[in-house]
C-alpha positions as CSV (number, residue, x, y, z in Angstrom):
1,M,73.8,11.8,21.0
2,E,75.4,11.4,24.4
3,K,72.0,12.0,26.1
4,T,70.4,9.3,24.1
5,K,73.1,6.8,25.1
6,D,72.7,7.8,28.8
7,K,68.9,7.3,28.6
8,I,69.4,3.9,26.9
9,E,71.9,2.9,29.7
10,E,69.5,4.1,32.4
11,T,66.6,2.3,30.9
12,L,68.7,-0.8,30.4
13,N,69.7,-0.7,34.1
14,Y,66.0,-0.3,35.1
15,Y,64.9,-3.2,33.1
16,T,67.8,-5.4,34.3
17,F,66.9,-4.5,37.9
18,K,63.2,-5.4,37.3
19,S,64.2,-8.7,35.6
20,K,66.4,-9.6,38.6
21,E,63.6,-8.6,41.0
22,I,61.2,-11.0,39.2
23,L,63.7,-13.8,39.2
24,N,64.4,-13.3,43.0
25,Y,60.7,-13.3,43.7
26,I,60.2,-16.6,41.7
27,N,63.2,-18.2,43.5
28,A,62.2,-17.0,47.0
29,T,58.6,-18.1,46.7
30,S,57.9,-21.8,47.2
31,N,54.1,-21.7,46.9
32,L,53.6,-20.1,43.5
33,T,50.5,-21.2,41.5
34,V,50.8,-22.2,38.0
35,D,49.1,-18.9,36.9
36,E,51.5,-16.9,39.0
37,I,54.5,-18.7,37.3
38,I,53.1,-18.1,33.9
39,E,52.4,-14.4,34.6
40,K,55.9,-13.9,36.0
41,A,57.4,-15.7,33.0
42,E,55.5,-13.5,30.6
43,E,56.7,-10.4,32.4
44,L,60.3,-11.8,32.4
45,S,60.0,-12.5,28.6
46,V,58.9,-9.0,27.9
47,L,61.7,-7.5,29.9
48,E,64.3,-9.8,28.3
49,Y,63.1,-8.7,24.8
50,K,63.4,-5.0,25.8
51,I,66.8,-5.6,27.3
52,T,68.0,-7.2,24.1
53,A,66.6,-4.4,22.0
54,L,68.2,-1.8,24.2
55,E,71.6,-3.6,24.0
56,V,71.4,-3.6,20.2
57,A,70.5,0.1,20.2
58,K,73.4,0.9,22.5
59,E,75.9,-0.8,20.2
60,N,74.7,1.2,17.2
């Protein structure tokens, strides 16, 4: 059971890192096209969903 929690934590850290990476990219780039903004927002949305699911799994 402890290995599962470790894997959840590790995956949660990875997705959180990727989420911050996308946010930093969006904030640092001043000439994004509308399509790029939509694409990055979709990626961010998927990551946030996964982060939420992992946080719930971690609590249980």
